[in-house]
C-alpha positions as a printed NumPy array, in Angstrom:
array([[239.591, -31.253, -50.178],
       [237.565, -32.861, -47.428],
       [236.118, -30.696, -44.696],
       [236.226, -32.097, -41.179],
       [233.139, -31.975, -39.024],
       [234.127, -31.232, -35.449],
       [231.811, -30.666, -32.531],
       [233.685, -29.837, -29.383],
       [233.403, -27.847, -26.216],
       [234.901, -24.416, -26.579],
       [237.289, -23.372, -23.781],
       [235.584, -20.021, -23.166],
       [232.359, -21.771, -22.176],
       [233.768, -21.99 , -18.669],
       [233.478, -18.194, -18.509],
       [229.671, -18.352, -18.785],
       [228.543, -17.85 , -15.238],
       [224.9  , -16.758, -15.366],
       [221.97 , -18.766, -16.684],
       [221.43 , -16.07 , -19.311],
       [225.024, -16.37 , -20.574],
       [224.807, -20.151, -20.666],
       [221.477, -19.975, -22.499],
       [222.811, -17.522, -25.081],
       [225.849, -19.683, -25.704],
       [223.694, -22.793, -26.132],
       [221.446, -20.931, -28.6  ],
       [224.469, -19.863, -30.625],
       [225.705, -23.429, -30.611],
       [222.294, -24.666, -31.828],
       [222.368, -22.103, -34.631],
       [225.834, -23.29 , -35.65 ],
       [224.692, -26.916, -35.743],
       [221.657, -26.003, -37.868],
       [223.79 , -24.037, -40.322],
       [226.283, -26.88 , -40.576],
       [223.444, -29.347, -41.221],
       [222.03 , -27.092, -43.938],
       [225.438, -26.94 , -45.602],
       [225.77 , -30.742, -45.476],
       [222.259, -31.2  , -46.889],
       [223.218, -29.113, -49.907],
       [226.204, -31.353, -50.657],
       [226.29 , -34.747, -52.311],
       [224.37 , -37.697, -50.892],
       [227.357, -39.963, -50.276],
       [227.276, -42.432, -47.403],
       [229.976, -40.514, -45.58 ],
       [227.998, -37.259, -45.794],
       [224.837, -39.052, -44.712],
       [226.625, -40.414, -41.654],
       [227.788, -36.879, -40.78 ],
       [224.224, -35.597, -41.205],
       [222.879, -38.297, -38.872],
       [225.473, -37.414, -36.245],
       [224.686, -33.733, -36.568],
       [220.93 , -34.343, -36.271],
       [221.633, -36.237, -33.051],
       [223.754, -33.344, -31.755],
       [220.917, -30.935, -32.628],
       [218.439, -33.092, -30.731],
       [220.728, -33.171, -27.683],
       [221.151, -29.405, -27.96 ],
       [217.369, -28.993, -28.032],
       [217.064, -31.098, -24.872],
       [219.666, -28.87 , -23.183],
       [217.829, -25.72 , -24.263],
       [214.526, -27.11 , -23.066],
       [216.096, -27.836, -19.672],
       [217.215, -24.187, -19.576],
       [213.674, -23.046, -20.374],
       [214.597, -21.906, -23.89 ],
       [212.469, -24.256, -25.979],
       [210.582, -21.325, -27.6  ],
       [213.842, -19.753, -28.772],
       [214.989, -23.14 , -30.085],
       [211.745, -23.445, -32.062],
       [212.397, -19.998, -33.527],
       [215.813, -21.179, -34.694],
       [214.25 , -24.253, -36.305],
       [211.643, -22.085, -38.038],
       [214.25 , -19.611, -39.269],
       [216.463, -22.399, -40.566],
       [213.491, -24.158, -42.216],
       [212.444, -20.918, -43.967],
       [215.977, -20.416, -45.217],
       [215.816, -23.817, -46.935],
       [212.263, -23.516, -48.298],
       [209.88 , -20.587, -48.731],
       [207.517, -20.236, -45.753]])
């Protein structure tokens, strides 16, 4: 059974009205992308999976740029550190 990788805009995002709400949503989205990447990295190294990993890394980079624009680069770094420590002992 093949799992589809979908990255889309969620309809309830339009309900985020304050900068804080938008920032929190973007942080949650970054965390989701990092978890999805970790899951893909634990799977086989097929070309198809590698392509999905490359796309997801690009989405993570774009998400980081968005968070940096919102002034949340420190929180994004914390997510990276947490995710990195989950993969390898820190």
